[in-house]
C-alpha positions in Angstrom: 25.3 76.4 27.1 27.1 77.2 30.4 26.4 80.5 32.1 26.7 81.9 35.6 23.5 81.5 37.6 22.4 85.0 38.7 21.1 83.5 42.0 23.9 81.3 43.1 26.8 82.6 40.9 27.5 78.9 40.0 28.0 77.7 36.5 24.8 76.2 35.1 23.7 74.7 31.8 21.0 77.0 30.6 20.1 79.9 28.3 17.7 81.6 30.7 16.2 80.8 34.1 13.0 79.3 32.5 15.1 76.8 30.6 17.5 75.9 33.4 17.8 72.2 34.1 20.2 72.3 37.0 17.9 74.1 39.4 20.7 75.1 41.8 18.5 77.9 43.2 15.7 75.5 44.2 18.2 73.3 45.9 19.7 76.2 47.8 16.3 77.4 49.1 15.5 73.9 50.3 18.8 73.5 52.1 18.9 77.1 53.5 18.7 77.2 57.3 16.7 79.6 59.4 19.0 82.4 60.4 19.0 85.2 63.0 21.3 88.2 62.6 22.2 90.6 65.4 23.4 93.8 63.9 25.4 96.2 66.1 26.4 99.8 65.5 28.8 100.1 68.3 29.7 103.5 69.9 30.6 104.9 73.3 27.9 107.5 72.8 24.9 105.4 71.8 25.0 101.8 70.5 22.2 100.6 68.2 21.3 96.9 68.3 18.9 95.1 66.0 17.7 91.5 65.6 16.5 90.2 62.2 15.1 86.7 61.4 15.1 85.4 57.9 15.4 88.9 56.5 12.7 90.5 58.6 13.4 92.9 61.5 12.2 91.5 64.8 13.7 94.0 67.3 15.5 97.3 67.3 16.8 99.0 70.4 19.8 101.0 71.6 21.8 101.8 74.7 22.5 105.4 75.4 26.0 105.8 77.0 27.1 109.4 76.5 26.0 110.6 80.0 28.2 108.1 81.8 31.5 109.4 83.3 34.0 107.2 81.5 34.4 104.4 78.9 34.7 101.7 81.6 31.3 102.5 82.9 29.9 102.7 79.4 31.2 99.2 78.6 29.7 97.8 81.8 26.3 99.3 80.9 26.5 98.1 77.3 27.3 94.6 78.6 24.0 94.4 80.5 22.1 95.5 77.4 23.9 93.0 75.2 23.2 90.1 77.6 19.5 90.8 77.4 19.5 91.1 73.6 21.6 87.9 73.1 19.3 85.9 75.5 16.3 87.0 73.5 18.0 86.0 70.2 18.9 82.6 71.7 15.3 82.0 72.7 14.1 83.0 69.2 16.8 80.7 67.7 15.6 77.7 69.8 12.0 78.4 68.8 12.7 78.4 65.1 15.7 76.1 65.0 17.8 78.9 63.6 21.5 79.6 63.5 22.6 83.0 65.0 25.3 85.3 63.9 26.4 88.8 65.1 27.7 91.5 62.8 29.5 94.6 64.0 31.0 97.5 62.2 34.7 97.1 61.3 37.2 99.4 62.9 38.1 102.3 60.6 41.9 102.4 60.6 42.0 105.8 58.8 39.9 108.8 59.7 40.2 112.0 57.6 43.4 110.6 56.1 45.1 110.0 59.5 45.5 107.0 61.8 43.7 107.7 65.0 45.4 105.5 67.6 43.2 106.6 70.5 40.1 105.8 68.5 41.4 102.4 67.5 42.3 101.5 71.1 38.9 102.6 72.5 36.8 100.9 69.8 39.0 97.8 70.0 38.1 97.5 73.7 34.5 98.0 72.9 34.6 95.2 70.3 36.4 92.9 72.7 33.6 93.5 75.2 31.0 92.5 72.5 33.0 89.4 71.6 33.4 88.3 75.2 29.8 89.0 76.1 28.4 87.0 73.1 30.8 84.2 73.9 29.8 84.0 77.6 26.0 84.1 76.9 26.2 81.5 74.1 29.1 79.3 75.2 31.0 80.4 72.2 28.4 79.0 69.7 27.5 82.3 68.1 30.1 83.5 65.5 30.9 87.2 65.3 31.7 89.0 62.0 32.6 92.6 61.0 31.6 94.5 58.0 33.0 97.7 56.4 30.6 100.6 56.6 30.7 101.2 52.9 29.8 97.6 52.2 26.6 97.4 54.1 25.5 100.9 53.1 26.0 100.1 49.4 24.2 96.7 49.6 21.3 97.7 51.8 20.8 101.4 51.5 22.0 101.5 47.9 24.7 104.2 48.4 27.5 105.0 50.8 27.6 108.6 49.8 26.5 111.4 52.2 23.3 113.3 51.6 22.6 116.8 52.9 19.5 117.6 54.8 17.8 120.7 56.2 17.4 119.3 59.7 21.0 119.1 60.9 21.4 115.3 60.8 24.9 114.0 60.0 25.0 113.9 56.1 26.6 110.4 56.3 23.6 109.1 58.4 20.8 110.7 56.6 20.5 108.2 53.7 20.1 105.3 56.2 17.4 107.2 58.1 15.5 107.8 54.8 15.9 104.2 53.8 14.5 103.0 57.2 11.5 105.4 56.9 10.8 104.3 53.3 10.9 100.6 54.3 8.5 100.8 57.2 10.9 101.1 60.1 10.1 104.7 61.1 8.5 103.6 64.4 11.8 101.9 65.4 13.9 105.0 64.9 11.7 107.9 65.8 12.4 109.6 69.2 10.2 112.3 70.8 12.5 112.8 73.8 14.6 115.5 72.2 15.0 117.9 75.2 16.9 121.0 74.2 18.6 119.4 71.3 18.9 121.7 68.3 20.5 119.7 65.6 18.7 116.8 63.9 15.3 118.0 65.0 12.1 117.9 62.9 9.1 120.1 63.7 6.0 119.0 61.8 2.3 119.1 62.5 2.8 120.4 66.0 5.2 117.6 66.9 9.0 117.9 67.7 11.1 114.8 67.2 14.3 113.3 65.9 15.5 110.0 64.5 18.0 107.7 66.2 20.6 107.1 63.4 22.4 104.5 65.5 19.3 102.3 65.6 18.9 102.9 61.9 22.4 101.8 61.2 22.0 98.6 63.3 18.8 97.7 61.4 20.6 97.9 58.1 23.6 96.0 59.5 21.4 93.2 60.7 19.6 93.0 57.3 23.0 93.0 55.5 23.5 89.5 56.8 20.7 88.3 54.5 22.1 89.8 51.3 23.8 87.6 48.7 27.5 87.1 49.3 28.0 89.6 52.2 31.6 90.7 52.7 32.2 89.7 56.2 35.4 89.0 58.2 35.4 86.6 61.1 36.0 88.3 64.5 35.4 85.2 66.6 
C-alpha cells in the first residue's frame, strides 16, 4: 500500500512507520549534512542576529543602530557587526564541515493596506548591504534566503497572531518573546539596561528589565532553517 511518508513527504510502500520497507527517513538522516543557519531580523533601529548549528542555538546578538544620525551610518555600523558574525560562522562551519546559509526577513510590500515606497527603498538598501557583506566575507559561497514573517512565526512559534500583554511590548512581538523564554533562551534576550524606558519593562523581585524582541525574532528565524520544508526564496 502506497502512502505519503510523514517524514519526507515521499510515496512509500507501507501501512505505518513500523512496517515501512523503504526507509527513506533513515537514508535522509545518513545523507543529511551539517548545517549552520544565520538568522537576521534586520532593522535600522536594532538588528538581531543569531547563529544555529544543526537545530541548536549557538550565538545570539544584536546591533543597536537607533542612536546614529542617518541610515548610511547605520548601514556602516551593521556591516562591521555582520563581518564579525559571518567570520565566526565560517570558522564554525570549517570545524564541523557544515554548510552555511543566511535567512533574512522578506520585505513587506504592504503595510496597513498601503504600499510604503520609502520603507521598501530603505529596507531594500539594508538587504543589499547584508547580501554584499555576506558575499565579500565568504567569496559568494554562502547563499542568502528570505522568509515571510508569518511563515517562520507559524512554523517555529506556532502562531503568527498578536498577543496582548501587560508590560507594553508590541503585541506582534510578545508571542516570540514568550516562546524564547519557554524554550530556554531567556538569557539571550533579557536586557537590564533599560534606562528611562517606560514601555516593555518588567519589574519583578526587585529587578527592572526588558526583553530584546529583535534578538528573539532572529533566534526563531535561524531555527526556522531546520524545519521541514521551509518556505524560502533565494536572494543571492
